[in-house]
C-alpha positions in Angstrom: 9.3 -8.3 34.1 8.7 -6.8 30.6 7.7 -3.2 30.5 6.6 -0.8 27.1 10.1 1.1 25.6 9.9 4.8 25.7 9.5 6.1 22.3 12.5 8.3 20.7 12.0 10.6 17.4 14.4 9.7 14.8 14.4 9.4 11.3 13.5 6.0 10.7 14.1 5.0 7.2 18.0 6.6 7.7 20.0 4.0 9.2 23.0 6.9 10.3 20.1 8.9 12.2 18.8 5.7 13.7 22.1 4.9 15.0 23.1 8.3 16.2 19.1 8.1 18.2 20.6 5.0 19.4 23.6 6.8 20.8 21.9 9.9 22.2 20.0 7.6 24.3 23.0 5.6 25.6 25.0 5.9 28.4 28.7 8.1 29.0 30.2 4.7 28.2 28.7 3.7 25.2 29.3 7.4 23.5 32.8 7.2 24.5 33.2 4.0 22.6 31.0 4.8 20.3 31.6 7.5 18.0 28.6 9.8 16.0 28.1 8.4 12.9 28.7 9.8 9.8 28.0 8.1 6.3 32.4 7.7 6.1 32.7 5.9 9.3 29.5 3.9 9.8 31.0 0.9 9.5 33.8 1.8 12.2 31.1 1.6 14.9 30.6 -2.4 14.3 34.0 -3.0 16.3 32.7 -1.2 19.7 29.0 -3.0 19.4 30.1 -5.9 18.6 33.3 -6.5 20.7 31.9 -5.4 24.0 29.3 -7.4 25.5 28.4 -4.6 27.5 28.1 -2.0 25.0 26.1 -4.6 22.6 23.6 -5.2 25.2 22.9 -1.3 25.4 22.7 -0.9 21.5 20.2 -4.0 21.5 17.8 -2.5 24.3 17.6 1.0 22.4 17.1 -0.9 19.5 14.0 -2.4 21.0 12.6 1.1 21.2 13.7 2.2 18.2 11.7 -0.7 16.6 8.5 0.5 19.0 8.4 3.8 17.7 8.6 2.4 13.8 5.9 -0.1 15.1 3.8 3.4 16.3 4.3 5.2 13.2 4.3 1.8 10.6 3.2 2.0 7.1 2.4 -1.8 7.0 0.1 -3.8 7.2 -2.5 -2.5 9.7 -5.6 -3.9 11.1 -8.6 -2.3 8.9 -11.0 -2.8 11.5 -8.6 -0.9 14.2 -12.0 2.0 14.2 -13.9 -0.2 16.2 -11.3 -1.0 19.1 -12.3 1.2 22.2 -9.0 2.0 23.4 -6.8 0.8 25.9 -7.2 -0.4 29.5 -5.2 1.4 31.8 -5.9 -0.5 35.0 -7.2 -4.1 35.8 -8.1 -6.9 33.1 -12.1 -6.3 33.4 -14.6 -3.8 31.2 -18.0 -3.4 32.9 -20.3 -2.5 30.3 -23.5 -1.1 32.3 -26.9 -1.2 30.2 -30.0 1.3 32.0 -33.0 -0.1 30.5 -36.3 2.5 30.0 -38.2 3.3 32.9 -41.8 1.9 32.9 -44.9 4.1 32.8 -47.3 4.7 36.0 -51.0 5.4 35.6 -51.5 8.5 37.5 -54.3 7.8 40.0 -54.0 11.0 42.9 -55.7 8.2 45.4 -52.7 6.5 45.6 -49.9 8.8 45.2 -49.8 10.1 48.9 -48.8 5.7 49.8 -46.8 5.1 47.1 -44.7 8.5 46.4 -42.0 7.1 49.1 -41.8 3.7 47.2 -38.8 2.6 45.6 -38.3 1.7 41.9 -35.2 -0.3 41.0 -33.7 0.8 37.8 -33.8 -1.9 35.4 -30.1 -2.7 35.0 -27.4 -4.9 33.3 -24.5 -5.2 33.1 -21.8 -7.0 31.0 -17.9 -8.4 32.0 -15.8 -8.2 29.0 -12.6 -9.7 30.8 -8.9 -9.8 29.4 -8.7 -12.6 27.3 -5.7 -12.8 25.0 -2.0 -13.2 26.2 0.4 -13.6 23.5 3.7 -13.2 22.2 5.3 -12.8 18.7 9.0 -13.9 18.2 12.0 -13.3 16.0 15.7 -14.4 16.1 18.2 -12.4 14.9 22.0 -13.9 14.7 25.0 -12.7 15.5 26.1 -12.5 11.8 22.5 -11.0 10.7 23.9 -8.0 13.4 27.6 -8.0 11.9 26.1 -7.5 8.2 24.0 -4.9 9.4 27.0 -2.7 10.0 27.9 -3.2 6.3 26.1 0.0 5.0 23.3 2.2 6.7 21.0 0.7 4.7 21.6 -2.9 6.5 20.5 -1.4 10.0 17.2 -0.5 8.5 17.0 -3.9 6.7 17.4 -5.1 10.1 15.1 -3.6 11.6 12.6 -3.5 8.6 12.9 -7.8 9.4 12.1 -7.5 12.9 8.9 -5.2 12.5 7.8 -6.7 9.8 7.1 -9.8 11.4 6.2 -9.1 14.7 3.6 -6.2 14.0 2.2 -7.5 11.2 1.6 -10.7 12.2 -0.3 -9.1 15.7 -2.2 -7.0 13.0 -3.3 -9.9 10.9 -4.1 -11.7 14.1 -6.1 -8.9 15.7 -8.4 -8.6 12.3 -8.8 -12.3 12.2 -10.3 -12.2 15.6 -12.2 -9.6 14.9 -14.0 -11.4 12.0 -14.4 -14.1 14.2 -16.6 -12.1 16.8 -18.8 -11.9 14.4 -19.2 -15.5 13.0 -19.3 -16.5 16.8 -22.4 -14.1 17.0 -23.9 -15.4 13.7 -23.7 -19.0 14.7 -24.7 -18.1 18.4 -28.1 -16.9 16.9 -26.9 -13.4 19.2 -27.8 -11.6 15.2 -31.1 -10.7 14.4 -31.7 -12.7 10.8 -33.2 -11.3 7.9 -33.5 -13.9 5.0 -32.7 -12.5 1.8 -32.4 -14.0 -2.2 -28.9 -14.2 -3.6 -27.1 -11.4 -4.1 -26.8 -11.2 -8.3 -27.4 -8.1 -10.0 -30.9 -8.7 -10.7 -31.8 -8.7 -7.0 -29.1 -6.4 -6.0 -32.1 -3.4 -5.7 -34.2 -5.9 -3.3 -31.3 -6.2 -1.3 -30.6 -2.7 -0.7 -34.2 -2.3 -0.1 -33.8 -4.6 2.5 -31.2 -2.8 4.5 -33.0 0.6 4.0 -36.0 -0.7 5.8 -34.1 -2.2 8.6 -31.8 0.6 8.9 -34.9 2.6 9.4 -36.3 -0.1 11.6 -33.1 0.5 14.2 -33.2 4.0 14.8 -36.4 3.4 16.9 -36.5 1.7 20.2 -36.8 -1.7 20.0 -35.7 -4.7 22.0 -35.9 -7.8 19.6 -32.4 -6.5 17.7 -30.0 -7.1 20.4 -29.1 -10.5 22.0 -30.0 -9.3 26.1 -33.6 -8.1 24.5 -33.3 -4.9 26.1 -35.1 -1.8 24.7 -32.5 0.0 22.2 -32.0 2.0 19.6 -29.2 3.0 16.8 -28.9 6.6 14.8 -28.2 6.1 11.2 -24.2 7.5 11.9 -23.7 4.7 14.3 -24.7 1.7 12.5 -21.9 0.0 10.8 -22.8 -2.1 7.5 -19.9 -4.8 6.9 -20.7 -6.2 3.1 -17.9 -9.3 1.9 -16.4 -8.7 -0.6 -18.4 -10.1 -3.6 -21.3 -8.1 -2.3 -19.9 -4.8 -2.5 -18.8 -5.5 -5.7 -22.4 -5.8 -6.9 -23.8 -3.3 -4.9 -23.6 0.4 -6.2 -22.2 2.5 -3.7 -24.3 5.3 -4.5 -27.7 3.4 -3.8 -26.4 2.0 -0.8 -25.4 5.2 0.5 -29.0 6.9 -0.3 -30.5 3.9 1.7 -28.7 5.4 4.9 -29.7 9.1 4.0 -26.3 10.2 3.2 -24.1 11.0 0.5 -21.4 8.5 -1.1 -18.3 10.3 0.7 -20.3 10.6 4.3 -21.4 6.9 3.6 -18.0 5.2 3.0 -17.2 5.6 6.7 -20.4 3.9 7.5 -19.8 0.7 5.1 -16.9 -2.0 5.6 -15.5 -4.4 3.6 -14.5 -8.1 4.7 -12.8 -10.8 2.3 -15.4 -13.5 3.5 -17.4 -14.5 6.3 -17.2 -18.0 7.9 -20.6 -18.8 6.9 -21.1 -18.7 3.0 -24.5 -17.8 2.8 -24.2 -14.6 5.2 -24.7 -11.7 2.8 -23.8 -8.3 5.3 -24.4 -7.7 8.8 -25.8 -4.2 10.1 -24.2 -3.4 13.7 -24.1 -0.8 16.0 -20.7 1.0 16.6 -20.9 -0.5 20.1 -21.2 -3.9 18.8 -17.2 -4.4 19.1 -15.6 -4.2 22.7 -12.1 -4.6 22.2 -9.7 -3.0 24.2 -5.6 -3.1 24.6 -4.5 -3.6 27.8 -0.8 -3.9 27.3 2.0 -4.3 24.9 5.8 -4.4 25.3 8.8 -5.6 23.8 12.1 -8.0 25.3 14.7 -9.1 24.3 17.3 -12.1 25.0 20.9 -13.2 23.7 21.6 -17.0 23.7 24.9 -17.3 24.0 25.5 -21.0 23.2 23.3 -20.1 20.0 24.8 -16.6 18.9 21.6 -15.0 18.3 19.0 -13.0 19.8 15.3 -13.7 20.4 12.9 -10.4 20.2 9.5 -10.6 21.6 6.3 -8.4 21.1 3.8 -9.2 23.7 0.1 -8.1 23.4 -2.8 -8.2 26.0 -6.7 -7.6 25.3 -10.1 -7.9 25.8 -11.9 -9.3 22.9 -15.7 -9.2 23.3 -19.3 -8.4 21.9 -21.8 -6.2 23.5 -24.6 -8.0 24.4 -26.8 -4.8 24.4 -26.0 -3.5 20.9 -28.4 -4.0 18.1 -26.7 -6.5 15.6 -28.5 -8.1 12.1 -27.3 -10.4 9.9 -28.7 -10.7 6.2 -28.3 -14.0 5.1 -29.5 -16.4 2.1 -30.4 -19.2 4.2 -33.9 -19.7 5.6 -34.6 -19.8 9.2 -36.8 -23.3 10.2 -38.0 -23.3 13.6 -39.4 -27.3 13.7 -40.2 -27.2 17.4 -39.2 -26.5 20.8 -39.4 -29.5 23.8 -39.7 -28.7 27.0 -38.0 -31.4 29.9 -39.7 -32.1 32.4 -43.0 -32.3 30.5 -45.2 -32.6 33.5 -43.3 -32.5 36.7 -44.5 -32.6 40.5 -43.3 -30.2 42.4 -43.6 -30.1 46.3 -44.0 -26.5 48.0 -40.8 -24.7 49.0 -39.1 -27.2 46.2 -37.2 -26.0 42.7 -37.5 -27.6 39.6 -34.9 -26.8 36.7 -36.2 -27.2 33.2 -34.6 -27.7 29.9 -35.7 -26.4 26.7 -34.6 -28.1 23.6 -35.4 -26.2 20.0 -34.8 -27.8 16.6 -34.3 -26.5 13.2 -31.9 -24.3 11.9 
C-alpha cells in the first residue's frame, strides 16, 4: 500500500544539493557506492546508480521523497480557491456537519410551570454527511534514457524532477479548482442558491448591481431561513461573506465602490472578493456565499513508483483522495440576468382515497424556469 513519503529538507533548485540529500537519507550500502557529490564529480555518480539495480531503486525511492517536498513548496500552478478547503480528514471517509436550529419561544404561564417544567424539548438538529468521493491518481513516465541524461549536469536532475512535478501536481491542482467551480454550477442548476435577478452588467448598470449586492449582503447578516437550501435559520457576518465574480463582471465594477458595499476598505475587501474565469451558466454574474459553503477536505495523498523491466521505464503515480461537497446550511445567493418564472405546481394524485392506517405518496411537479 502506498504511503505518504517523509519530507526532506534540501535546496530544491540545485541538482548537487538534491543528489546529496538523497544520499544522506539512503543506506550505508548506497553511501559506500555513491560518493558525496560535487560539481566536479556529478557525472561520475551515474555509473553506480545506473548499473546497480539495488542502488538505482534506492535512488528512485528517495527521489519520490524529494518530489514530495517540492510539491509542498511548489511555486507552480496552485488552486486559487485553496483557501476554501477545510483541512485534512485524518481518519475515516465521512465528515458529519451538524446544525442546531434556534430554539422556539414559549409563553410564560405560571399555572402550567409545575406540569411542564420537566418536559423534554428535543433540539431541532440537522445533520449532513460529506463522504469521500474523489479517488484519482496522476501518472507520468520517465524512461531509462531520460534518467541517464539527468546525470550529464546538475541542472539535468532538476529538469527531470520539474517534469515529474509539473505534470503530476499541476494536473491535480487544476482538477481541484475545476471541481470547486462545478460545485457552484451544480448548486445553481439544482436551485440550491437563492436567485436574485439583475440587469446585464455594463458600465451604466454597474452602480445598480452594486446596490443590489449591498442590499443582499446586509440581509444575510440577519437571521433568516430562506437563503440556504435546508431552510434553517442562519446568518452570515460580512467578514464571512465571499463574493465570487466572473472575470468580465469584475472588469466593469469599481472595486472601491464594491468594497464600500461591504463596509470595508479596498485592501480588506480584496480578501472577500474572488474571481472566476466563467460560470457554466452565462447568465450568472456573481454568487455570494457563506465561507462554509464549500465542504472540501483532503483525505490522503501519496506517491509511488514502478519500474517496467521490459520497457525500461519508470511510472510515477500521485494519488489524491478528497471530499468535495457543499453545505446545505450555508447561505448562498446567485445574481443572474435570467428571470425566474414559475408557471405551475401539479401534485399527483390530485384526489386520493386513503384508508385509515394506510399511507399515500405524493409527487409534486414544478413547471417553469
